[in-house]
N, C-alpha and C positions, 0 to 999 in steps of 0.2 A: 479879804476877810474869810471867804469860803475856803480858799487854799490853806490859810493858817489853821482853820478848824480841822480840815482834812488831815494835815500833817500831824496835828496833836492827837487825833484819833488813831492814826497809824502807829505813832510812837507808843501810845498806851497799849495797843494790841500787841506790839512787839515785846513790851515789858512783861505782859502776863503769859506769853507763850514760852514753853520750856526751850532751852538752848538746843537740846537734842531730844527728839521724840523717842520714847521707849518703845521698842518693838520686841515681839516674842516669836519664836519659831513655831509655837503651838498655842492654841487658845487655852489649853489646860494650864500651861505655865503662867499665862496672864491671870487666870483665876487664882492660882496659888499666890502669886505676888500680891494681888489685891487683898486676899484674905490675911496674909501675913503683914501687910502694910510695909513692904520693903521699900525703903527710901533710897534715893540717889542712884537708881539703877541706870539712869541715863548718863551717868558719869563714868561707868565702868569701861575699862579697856578690854581688848580681845584677850581671852584666856580665862582661867579659873580664879575665883575670889572666895576667901574663907573668913572674912571679917563679920559677916552676918551670923546671927545666932538665933536659935529657937530653944527657949527654956534653958539657956546656958550651953546648949550643944552647938558646935560649929555647923554651919550650913555650907554647901558647895554650890556656888552660883557661877555659871560659865557663859561667856559671851563668845559667839562665833565670829568668823571673819567678816560677816556682813553687819555686825553690830547688833545682832539679835541675841536676846537671852535664850539660850537653848537648853539650859538645865538648871533646876532648883531642887535641892534635896538635902537630907542629912548627910554630913560627911561621914562615910562608913569605911572608906578604903584609903590607904596611904596615898599621899599626893604623888602624882606621876606614875601611878601603877596601872592606869588604864591603857589598853591596847585596842587596835581596830576590832579584835574579836570579842573583847570583854566590855567595851564601853556601853553598848546597849543594855546589857545585863546589869552592870553596876549602876548606871543612871536610873534604870527602872527601880531597883531596890531602894536606892536613896530617895527617889521621889515618892514611891508608893508608901513607904514606911513613914515618911514625914506627913503625907496626907492623912494617914490613919491616926495620927496624933493630934491633928488640927481640929479644934472644937467648932470652928465657924465656917465649915465647908458650905458652899452654895449647893443648891439642889442638883445641878448638873454633875458636880464632882461626886456627890454622895452616890448618885445613880451609877456612875462609871465604876466607882470602887466596889459597889455591890456586885457588879457583873464581872469583876476580875477573878473571882473564885480563888483567892489565896487561901491555902490551908496551912495553918500554923501547927506543925507537928511538935514543936517545942518553943516555949516562950510566947511573946506577943510583940506588937509593934513597940510597946514601951521598953522592951528588952534592948532594942537597938540603941537607946540613949546611954547604955552602960557598956557598950562594946569597946574593945581596944581598937581604935581606928588607925593606929600607927604601924600595925603589923598585918601582913596578908597571910601569914602561915597558918592562922587559925580559921581561915575561910576556905570552903570547898564547894564546888558545884558539879552536878551531874546532869547530863541530858538523857532522858528516858524515851527511847524510840522516837526521837524528834517530835514528841508530843508534849512532854512535860519537863520542867526543870525542878530539881531539888537542890536547895542551897542550905548550907549549915555553917554556923560559927561555933568554934570550940575553944575552950581553954583547957589545955592538956587533953584529957580524955573526956571531959565533961561537955556535953552539947548545951550551948547557951540559947541558940536561936536556930530553928530549923523550919524551913518553909517549902511548900510545893505549889507550883502554879503552871498553867499551860504555856507552851511555847507558841504564843500568838503575837505577831508583831503589833497588832492594834493595841493589845494589852501592854506590851513592853514600851511602845512609843507614847502611849497615852492619846492616840489619835484614832478617829474613826476612819472608815475606808475612803470617804470623799476627801478628808483632810490629808490623808497619806498621798492620794493621787495628786492633789494640788501642790503639796510640798515637793514631791518628786519632780514634777515638771518645772516648778519654780527654780529648784536647784539646778536642773539641767539647762535651763535658759541662761542662767548667770554663771555657769561653770567656766572657769579659766584653766587651761592646761598648764602643767608645771613640770619641772624636771623630775625624773624618776631614776631609780637604780636599775641598771641593766642586768639581766640574768647571765650567769656564767656557767659553762658546761665543760666537762672533760671530753673534748673532741678527740676523735681517733686520729692517729698519726698516718695510717696507711689507707685511708678512704677519703673521698671527696664529698660524701653525703653522710648525714647523721640525723637520726630521729631522737629528739629529746622526749622520751616516753613520759607521759603524764598519767592521769587517772581517768576513770570512767565514772559516769553518774547514771544510775538506774539501769541503763542498757549499754552495750558495747559501742553503739553508734554515737553516744554522747561522750566525747573525749576532749582532752586538752593537750594532745601531743603537738610539738612544734617541729618543723622540718627545716633543716639547715643544709647548705652546700658550701663547698670551698672553691673560690675563684682567685687565681693568681696568689695562692697561699693564704688568702683571707677568708675566714668563715663568716657567713651571713645567712639570714633567713632566706629560704628558697624564693626566687623572684620569677620574673616573666619567662625565664628560660626553662622553667620546670613545668610540671603539669598544673592545670588550672585548679585541681583539687587541693594541691599543696598551698598554692597562693591563697586560695579561699580560706583554708583553715588558719593559716598564719595571720591573715589580716583581720579575721574575726576574733582572734585570741591574744594577739601580741601588740603592744605599743611600739615595738621595735621594727615592725614591718614597714617597708618603704611605701606600701600602698596607702593611698589617701582617699578612701571612699567617702562620698558625701551622703549622709543618711537623712532621708525624710521619714519621720516616725510619727505614728499616731498612737495615743494612749487609750486603751480600752478602759474608760473610767466608769466609776460607779454612779456618776451623775449623767445627765443628758448631754453635758458639754463634751465635745470631742476636740481635744487639743492636738494640733498638728505642728510639728517643728522640723526645721531643716538645719542640720549642723554636721560638722565632721564626725564620722563614726567614732573616732578615737576619743572624742570628748565624753561620749556616753561610756565607752569602755573604761577610761581612766576614772571617771566619777564612781563607777561601780567598784573598781579595784580599790579606790580610796575608802569606800565603805567597809572593805574587808571581804568582798565577794571573791569567789573563785569561778572563773569562766569555763564553760564547756560549750562545744559546738557539734552539731550533727547535721549532715546533709540528708534532706528528706527525699528529694528527687532532682534529677537533671533533665530539663527540657531542651528543646532545640535552641531557645533564645535566652534561657535563664536557669539559674539554680534556685532551689527553695530549701531553706534550712531553718534551724532553730538554735538560738543562743540562749544558754541558761547562765544566770549569775546566782550562784548559791552562797548563802550565808548561814552555815550550820549554827553559829553562835547565837544568831538572832532568830533562827528557825524560819527563814523565808527564802524564796526564790523569785528573781525577776526573769520573766520569759519573754523573748522577742522572736517572733516569726519573721524571717527575712527573705527577700527576693533580690537576687544578685544577677543583673544582666550579664550574659556571656561577654558582651562588648566591654563591660567594666573590667573583667578579668583579662581580656585580650589587651587592655591598656595598662596592664600591670597593677590592677586594683584601683586605678584612678578613674572615678566616675560615680554615677548615682547608684544608690541601693535603696530599697524600701523596707521599712520595719513596722510591725504591729506589736505593741508592747503591753504586757500585763505585769503589774508590779506587786510586790509583797504577797505573793502566794504562799500560804502556809506550807512548809516543806513536807509535812506529813500528808498533805493532800495531793502532792505531785506523784503521779504514777507514770508508767510507760505509755499509758493512753494519751498523755499530753503530746508525745512525739507523733502520734497518729493524727491527732486533732489539729495541732498547731504547726 
């Protein structure tokens, strides 16, 4: 009799539980979904969905590969127009303009909106409801000294909506510093490597060495040059037969390097929790590249048993830099880049706050 009652209770609990729990990549998106009373989010597949509406205007709801709702906003841009460099900006505009139209915001959302300091130079949030979302040619944006964005929608020569706001990733993402730290480490822990497109260069015919000249960031020591050599007629990234400096730069900057360093990294978080993770260095490199970051590396000093350097992952489109101070044992380089390395990570640093002093400190 007791077993029968227990079975009935279990079945009744299963009946009232949702088939798939709804999860959100940020707490802010969860608040928006509750305020809008969006139904059936747990049934959505990976990708973007446009069947939800707000006051007759299409919404853009996107689910990521982990089944999380990672974006909710007014649909303001043509479908498929987002790139790695524009996604953060487009998502922010769609989300914040929707929030400013919603009458039933909770206290937390209202406070966050008040601190975003959007300046409407033309039009208002309500103007967004009447924009042509099928064309991108009426939209433009400018970055002002890596401190501010200015965006504008036009029809012909007429400005319809013009907004200025700070290039701060907390504002753009809708997260505070602690949530950003937590999300970054969560993504890093569950990151899965994938195929990538290899770079092609116009290698010289009459030389067996080649430097693929890159760019610099802040100072000349922060570079992203890659070093190649030719062996038996085949070009490849410089390996263990070359100088340690070339191996080091290649393995810090390129997924194509044969080196397989194992990274133990700790995140300098804004909370008291210190998260330490060990994983292949290339996982972190590829995850940052997937974000749209450009890597740079500088050697700080060479000791008798290790190199010390700094890896920068810059994202001008979102206005931030990830900075990792690294220690690479000489023994790892002597083994072709296969061995342990140590990293100390700082994420989502506002780009306009980064100066050459970071190279001295970190």
